[in-house]
C-alpha positions as CSV (number, residue, x, y, z in Angstrom):
1,M,-77.2,86.2,-15.7
2,F,-79.5,84.2,-17.9
3,R,-82.7,84.7,-15.8
4,F,-84.6,86.7,-18.5
5,A,-83.9,84.1,-21.2
6,L,-84.8,81.3,-18.8
7,A,-88.1,82.9,-18.0
8,A,-88.9,83.1,-21.7
9,L,-87.9,79.5,-22.3
10,A,-89.9,78.3,-19.4
11,L,-93.0,80.0,-20.9
12,L,-92.4,78.2,-24.1
13,A,-91.9,74.9,-22.4
14,A,-95.2,75.3,-20.4
15,A,-97.3,75.9,-23.5
16,P,-99.7,73.0,-24.1
17,V,-99.2,71.1,-27.4
18,A,-100.8,68.1,-29.1
19,Q,-98.3,66.9,-31.7
20,A,-97.5,64.1,-34.1
21,Q,-95.2,61.5,-32.4
22,K,-92.2,60.0,-34.3
23,A,-90.0,57.3,-33.0
24,I,-86.3,56.9,-34.1
25,S,-83.4,54.7,-32.9
26,G,-80.4,56.4,-34.5
27,E,-78.1,59.3,-33.3
28,W,-79.4,61.7,-36.0
29,I,-82.9,62.9,-37.1
30,M,-83.4,62.6,-40.9
31,L,-86.1,64.1,-43.0
32,G,-87.6,60.6,-43.7
33,D,-88.1,60.1,-40.0
34,V,-90.5,63.0,-39.7
35,A,-92.0,63.6,-43.2
36,P,-93.5,61.4,-45.9
37,V,-90.5,61.4,-48.3
38,T,-88.6,58.6,-49.8
39,G,-85.4,58.1,-51.8
40,E,-82.3,60.2,-51.4
41,A,-84.3,63.1,-49.8
42,A,-85.3,60.8,-46.9
43,G,-81.6,60.8,-45.8
44,L,-81.4,64.6,-45.4
45,L,-79.9,65.3,-42.0
46,L,-82.0,67.6,-39.7
47,G,-79.9,67.4,-36.6
48,P,-78.8,65.3,-33.7
49,A,-81.4,63.0,-32.0
50,P,-82.3,63.5,-28.3
51,P,-80.7,61.2,-25.7
52,P,-82.2,57.6,-25.6
53,G,-85.6,57.6,-24.0
54,Q,-86.1,61.3,-24.4
55,T,-88.2,63.5,-26.7
56,L,-87.3,66.5,-28.9
57,A,-89.9,68.9,-30.3
58,L,-89.2,70.0,-34.0
59,D,-90.8,73.1,-35.5
60,P,-92.6,72.1,-38.7
61,A,-91.6,75.4,-40.4
62,F,-87.9,74.4,-39.8
63,I,-88.6,71.0,-41.4
64,I,-90.3,72.6,-44.4
65,A,-87.6,75.1,-44.9
66,T,-84.8,72.5,-44.7
67,A,-86.6,70.3,-47.2
68,K,-87.2,73.2,-49.6
69,G,-83.5,73.9,-49.5
70,A,-82.9,70.4,-50.8
71,G,-85.5,70.8,-53.5
72,V,-88.3,68.9,-51.7
73,L,-91.7,70.6,-51.2
74,L,-93.6,69.4,-48.1
75,A,-97.2,70.1,-47.0
76,I,-97.4,69.4,-43.3
77,P,-99.4,71.2,-40.6
78,L,-97.6,74.2,-39.1
79,D,-99.7,74.5,-35.9
80,K,-98.4,71.5,-34.1
81,P,-94.7,70.7,-33.3
82,I,-93.5,67.2,-34.3
83,L,-92.2,65.2,-31.3
84,V,-89.3,62.9,-32.0
85,T,-88.6,60.2,-29.4
86,R,-85.4,58.2,-29.4
87,A,-85.7,54.6,-28.4
88,T,-83.4,53.3,-25.7
89,G,-80.3,51.4,-26.8
90,A,-77.3,52.4,-28.9
91,A,-77.6,53.2,-32.5
92,T,-75.4,51.4,-35.0
93,P,-73.2,53.3,-37.5
94,A,-75.1,51.8,-40.4
95,Q,-78.1,53.9,-39.5
96,V,-76.3,57.1,-40.5
97,A,-73.7,55.8,-42.9
98,R,-75.4,57.4,-46.0
99,T,-75.7,60.8,-44.5
100,A,-72.9,61.4,-42.0
101,N,-69.4,60.1,-41.8
102,P,-68.7,59.2,-38.1
103,A,-65.3,60.9,-38.5
104,N,-66.9,64.0,-39.9
105,P,-70.5,64.4,-38.7
106,A,-70.6,68.0,-40.0
107,N,-71.1,66.7,-43.6
108,P,-74.7,65.6,-43.9
109,A,-74.8,65.8,-47.7
110,R,-72.0,63.2,-48.2
111,Q,-72.9,60.5,-50.7
112,I,-71.4,57.1,-51.5
113,A,-70.1,56.9,-55.0
114,P,-69.9,53.7,-57.1
115,S,-66.1,53.9,-56.7
116,S,-64.7,56.3,-54.1
117,T,-61.2,56.3,-55.5
118,S,-59.7,55.6,-58.9
119,E,-56.0,54.9,-59.5
120,G,-54.3,57.3,-61.8
121,Q,-57.3,59.6,-62.0
122,V,-58.5,62.8,-60.3
123,L,-61.8,64.5,-59.9
124,I,-62.7,67.4,-62.2
125,L,-65.7,69.7,-62.3
126,V,-68.2,69.1,-65.2
127,R,-69.9,72.4,-64.6
128,D,-69.4,75.8,-62.9
129,V,-70.0,75.7,-59.1
130,A,-70.9,79.0,-57.3
131,R,-69.2,80.0,-54.1
132,G,-71.1,78.5,-51.1
133,A,-72.7,75.8,-53.2
134,V,-72.5,72.2,-52.0
135,I,-70.8,69.7,-54.4
136,V,-73.1,66.9,-55.6
137,A,-72.3,63.8,-57.5
138,A,-73.5,65.4,-60.8
139,D,-70.9,68.2,-60.5
140,I,-67.8,66.0,-60.8
141,E,-66.3,63.1,-62.8
142,W,-63.1,61.2,-63.1
143,A,-60.3,62.3,-65.5
144,D,-56.8,61.1,-66.2
145,A,-54.2,62.7,-63.9
146,T,-51.8,65.1,-65.7
147,S,-49.1,67.4,-64.4
148,A,-51.7,70.2,-64.5
149,R,-54.1,68.1,-62.4
150,A,-51.6,66.7,-60.0
151,R,-53.1,68.4,-57.0
152,G,-56.6,67.3,-57.7
153,L,-58.5,65.1,-55.3
154,S,-58.6,61.4,-55.9
155,D,-61.2,60.6,-53.3
156,W,-64.8,61.0,-54.2
157,D,-66.0,61.1,-50.6
158,A,-63.6,64.0,-49.9
159,A,-65.5,66.1,-52.5
160,V,-69.2,65.2,-52.6
161,G,-71.1,67.0,-49.9
162,M,-68.5,69.7,-49.3
163,E,-69.0,73.5,-49.8
164,A,-67.1,75.5,-52.4
165,R,-65.0,78.2,-50.7
166,R,-65.0,80.2,-54.0
167,A,-66.5,80.1,-57.5
168,L,-65.1,77.1,-59.3
169,K,-64.9,76.7,-63.1
170,A,-65.9,73.6,-65.2
171,G,-63.0,71.5,-66.3
172,T,-60.7,72.4,-63.4
173,P,-59.6,69.7,-60.9
174,V,-61.2,69.7,-57.5
175,Q,-58.7,70.6,-54.8
176,A,-58.9,70.2,-51.1
177,N,-58.3,73.9,-50.4
178,D,-61.3,74.8,-52.7
179,L,-63.7,73.1,-50.3
180,K,-64.8,73.3,-46.7
181,T,-67.4,71.6,-44.4
182,P,-70.8,73.0,-45.4
183,A,-72.3,75.6,-43.0
184,V,-75.7,74.9,-41.5
185,I,-75.8,78.4,-39.9
186,R,-74.7,81.6,-41.5
187,K,-74.1,85.0,-39.9
188,G,-77.4,86.9,-39.6
189,D,-79.5,83.8,-39.8
190,P,-82.5,83.5,-37.4
191,V,-81.6,80.6,-35.0
192,K,-83.7,78.6,-32.6
193,L,-81.7,78.3,-29.4
194,I,-82.3,74.9,-27.7
195,Y,-81.5,74.0,-24.1
196,A,-82.2,70.3,-23.4
197,T,-81.2,68.4,-20.3
198,G,-82.9,65.6,-18.5
199,G,-86.6,65.9,-19.3
200,V,-86.4,69.6,-19.9
201,H,-86.5,71.1,-23.4
202,L,-86.6,74.9,-23.8
203,S,-86.2,77.1,-26.8
204,V,-85.9,80.8,-27.6
205,D,-85.3,82.8,-30.8
206,G,-81.9,84.3,-31.7
207,V,-79.7,85.7,-34.5
208,A,-76.4,84.0,-35.5
209,Q,-73.3,86.2,-35.0
210,N,-71.0,83.9,-37.1
211,E,-71.0,81.1,-39.6
212,A,-70.8,77.5,-38.3
213,A,-70.9,74.0,-39.7
214,L,-72.8,71.1,-37.9
215,G,-71.1,70.6,-34.5
216,E,-69.1,73.8,-34.6
217,P,-69.3,76.7,-32.0
218,V,-71.7,79.5,-32.9
219,R,-72.4,82.8,-31.0
220,V,-76.1,83.6,-31.0
221,L,-77.7,86.9,-29.9
222,N,-80.7,86.0,-27.7
223,T,-83.4,88.4,-29.1
224,Y,-85.3,88.3,-25.8
225,S,-82.4,89.1,-23.3
226,R,-80.2,90.8,-25.9
227,R,-77.3,88.7,-24.6
228,T,-74.9,86.7,-26.8
229,V,-74.9,83.0,-26.1
230,E,-72.2,80.5,-26.8
231,A,-73.9,77.5,-28.4
232,V,-73.2,74.6,-30.9
233,A,-74.7,74.3,-34.3
234,A,-77.2,71.4,-34.3
235,G,-78.7,71.7,-37.7
236,H,-80.1,74.3,-40.2
237,G,-81.3,77.2,-38.1
238,E,-80.8,75.4,-34.8
239,A,-78.2,75.7,-32.0
240,R,-77.9,73.9,-28.7
241,I,-76.9,75.5,-25.4
242,H,-75.0,73.1,-23.1
243,S,-75.1,75.4,-20.0
244,M,-77.6,78.1,-19.1
245,G,-74.7,80.2,-17.9
246,Q,-73.0,80.5,-21.3
247,S,-73.9,84.1,-22.1
248,R,-72.2,87.4,-22.1
């Protein structure tokens, strides 16, 4: 059923490459692991790491596009994939604590506030936030709770890094139903389909058929075989196939 896509993937896998080699030990690949960036931008989540002892090839164009979306301009060679090898041994939660909550790994933009909760106060917006925008620390502040603000969030970590479901106005309280886990893939986006198992790593181009957050199911049209594949969102513009038979 998937023989045409598999043939295309095999050709990609057989292509000779000479790439930069990066070593990581955590469960997630961050921008600082593969590019010369520091500070907050270094913690930008690119996607899940390969299994311990294995290697994953990253497209430099994908890294540049992801960094640009976060306001970081990179100048790295485009002609050589970047190989990321994960060291053997288990990663500790501290390695990803600043970018992904273990209970909600689909929220890579989450930040740690000086005080995550404040008794008798709720979070309000200090400026307008567009639909689809990700809430950042500079968008919100604490304000005294009133009857009009009774439904506002009182947990900083529940707001920062989440995506606005609708346009939000400055001065209004931040409510849970105003927010959702940010999408890493949107309908119509070009997607790199990845199939990795054992020592095999194959990829082919596709088009997303629905929106998905990190770790959520996403249907992708394989542009080579013209079949729709059931995959899982693994990062911006990337989805992983767990079984070569997941197509229709």
